[in-house]
N, C-alpha and C positions, 0 to 999 in steps of 0.2 A: 490202806491202798484203796480206792474203786480201782477198778477193772478196766476204767477206762480216765485216763488223767491227761490233762492238757500241759506240754513243757517249756514256760513259756521262752525257754534257754537252749528250747529243739528250737526256735524259729517257729512254736504256734500249730508245733505236731501235733498231733491225738496221739496222744500211746496208750493200747489197751494192753492188757496184760500178760498175753501172749509177747506180743512186741515188746513193751519195757522188760520183759525175762529174757529175749534172745538179742538183748539189744548189751542188755548188761552184763553175761554168758560167753558174748565176739568180746567186750571191752576189758575182761577179765583172763580171754585166754591168752589176749597179746599183752596183755599187763603181767601174765604171768611166763611169758616167753620173756619178756626183756625183767624179770628181775634175774630168772635163772640164766640169762648167758650175762647177765652183771655180774654172777657172782661169780661163773667160772671164768671172766674179764677177769679180777677182781687175783684169781688165781696166780697171772705173773707177774703181780706186784714185787721184784726184790732178783724175779725170774730169770727175767724177758734178755733175748740173745746182744741187744743195747741198751742203754742206761736211758738211749730217746724215750725205746720205748718202755721202758719199767713209766715213764710219765703219760707216755700217748696209751699205755693200756688202759691206767688208770683213770686219767680221764674216761678215758671212750663206757669206761666200769657203773662212774659218776653216772652219765649221760645215759644206761641204758637202767639203774637207778630212777633217776629223773622220769627218767616218762614213762617205769611201771608205775609212777605215785600217783603221776598223774591220770594214767590211767585208771590206778583203785580209782580213787576220789571217784571221776565219773560213775566209777559204774556200780559203788555203793552210795555215791548221791542217787542213784537209780530204786538201790533196794530196801534203802535205809542202814546198811550197816557198812561199820566200822571203817576205814577202809587200810588203819595199822592189822585189824582184826583177816583181811581180807591179807593185806602180805603177808602174815609172819604168825599167825594163831592156827593157820587152817591147820586141816590133819596133812598129811603130804597125797593121802588116794583125791585129795581134792583140788590138788592142781588141775591144768586143760594146760602143760607146758605141754612142747615137742618134744618126741624123747631128744631130738639135733641138740639141739642144745643142755639139755643134764648130763648126757657124754660127761668122762674127765676130758682133759682139755692134747694128752698127746702131747706129743709134739708139736716147734713151733709152726711145720706146713702143715698137721690136720687143725690149728687154731685159726691162721690162716685162711683155710680150707672151707673149715663151718663158717668163719665171720662175716667172708665175702657171698657166701651160696646166701646165708640170712639176709646179709643185706642189699643184697642184689631182691632177696624177695622182698624184705623190709618196705624197700624206695617203690618198688610198682605199688605196692596194696598204701603209701601211704599219697603217693599222688591220685591213684584211685578219692585215697578217703577226703581230701582238696572236696571237691562237688557234692560232699556229704551233704543230707537237708535238714541235718541232725545237728545241731549251730557248736552245738560241744564240743561233738568228736572232727566237724570238719577247722577248728578253733586247733584242735591241739596234733590235729595232724602234721596242718600247718608252722607249729615253732617245730613239731620233734624233725620235720625235710628239714630244714635248715641245720640239724644238729648231722645226721642219718649222711647228709650230704656227704661232711665229710672224715666219717666213721668211711663210705665207699669209696673216696680219694686213696684213703688209709688203704685201705684193701686192696685194691689194684695194684696200688702200688707195688704193693708186697708179690701180691699173687705171681707181677709181673717178672720181681726180683727174682725168687724163686722160680719160675716156673723158664725166662731166660739164664738160668746161670749155671753150676754145674750139674753133671749127670747123676749126683747123688739130692741136689735140693730140687731139680726138675722131678726126676724117680717119686721120694721125699711125694710133691705137691699129687703128680698125679694117681699114686696108691691112694691119699683121702680125703679124693676126690671123688674118687672111688665108690670107695666107705662111707662118704656122710649124702652123694647125691641121691639114692633112694629114700634116706633119713629128713633132707632138703623136699620135696612134692608134700609132706605133712603139714606146713606149714599155712598150707590148700583147703586143712580138712575144715570143711561143713559143720558149723553149731546149729542146734536143733533149730528149727524156726528160721532158720534164716531165708529163706525164699517168703517169707515178712518181712524181712527188715529191703530186702531187693524189691519189694509192692510199693513200700514206702519211702524208696528213694531219700534212707539212713544208708544202704551199703545202693553206694554210682552200678553196680557189675557185682555177678556172685560170682562167688571165692573157683568156680574153676575158670569163669574168661582170665583171671588173674594169673590163675596153676600155667591157661593156654602160652601169653604175654612170656609168663618168666621161663618156659621152654623155649619158645622162637629165642628167644634175647640167649639163652646158654651158650651156643655152639663162637661168639663173637666176645662175650664176657667172660670166657676161659681162652678159649685155643687160641684165634687173634693172631699175631702173623709172629709163634718163634725168631729167637735170632739164631740161628746158623754154626756164628762163630764160637768159640770160644771162651769158657770165661773170661771176665779181665779180671788183669792182678794191677793191685797197688803200688808203688811201690818199698809200703809198708811189706809188703807179704816177705813170706821168707821162700825161695827162690820155689817150687818144683818141677815135674814135669805131667804136664798138661795130662796126661795118655795115661800115666795113672791115675786120673780122678775119672775114667772112665772104664777102670779094670772092677770085678765086684769077685767076690770068692764065695761059686758053688759050697756045698753042703762036701763037698770030697777033698773041698782044697786048692783046685788046679782057681787057674785066674782065667775069665770069660770076663768079655767086652762086654759091660752095660748099653743097652739101646739108645741110641741117639737119641737127645732131646725131641728131633723133629721126628720121629717113630713112634713115640711114646703121648705127644699131640695127635696125631695123626691117628692114634690106636681111641684115644678118647672120645675124638668129636666122629669117629667110627661109632662106637657104642653108650653116646650119649642116648640119642633116643630109648634106647631100650633101658639105661639106666634109672631115667627120674619116667617110666611109663607103666611106674605103677600107679595102682588109685590111695590119692589120701586119708588119713583114717580121721576117723571123726574122731573131734575132739572129746566127745562124750565117749568113743569107745575107744581108751590104749587105759593100759593100765603103767602106771608108776613104777618104775622099777627101783631094782637093786641097788644105781646110781645115783636115784635122784634121794632114796629114802638116808642116804649117810649125807649129802649135801646139806637134805631138808633140816636133820638135824644137828648140823655145823648152823648156818643160818637161822635158825629161830631156836637157840641157845638164849641169849638173852634175855627175847620175849618171853621162854617159858622159866625165866626165871623167878618171875614174880612180884620184881622190882617196881615197877609201875611207869615200862618204860615208854616212849612215844618214836615213831619210826620216823 
């Protein structure tokens, strides 16, 4: 392949070698995010808190894997590599996803917090890439936007339900958010030679600008206007003393009131700037952790069998 190639599918853009490599790396890191998150989502099948969520999370997982397939195909088209190899036949250290998506699911609140923060970032990225001068990337962004819109609606509904529900659900969600927010910043980590993609109009704006937009939108998306009233009870719920829901056991066995939900979210709103003030880790600069080593072995087991499968 020559150092300078006219990409007819990309609207006639002339991609020199470093720009082509940077574009492939950008799409590969995004594809890795989608692939790994999709696998984590699929782990909820049969274990979600409601049967409807078994179906919903299975569908979301399929969407994420479909997006990964699309992006691996685009990356492979630039490098001449096999998309199946990119997806499932690389060694674990070669993947460029963020640590956020590889971590175990944890409880339902942790899963919802991760997905909501991821999809808020993804929505900003996709919206910007609609205006990419590289035609295939702009088309992929438009296609993915339709499905990601519904993912974000699903996330927001559950976020509000947990945030404005019982003190336990609010506390679990607030704790998960504090744990995940610094990791979510890495979704905006730059790839090598990103400035080339910005200069060519392939990326309409730098990752740093998208990060700032995401940071500015977090208070409204996360805190909103939590309800002050206690949790609603349906006629099917067993009778219970609502005040008991506000109690938790401390290490000495004494019963102490848990903080009201409004206090939790006021504190999170106050601490948000500090939680997301960390600098994003460049995509080439992170070490794949033990969590992904185990997940990688599982998700590539069929590919490693040598049975000649295609993804």
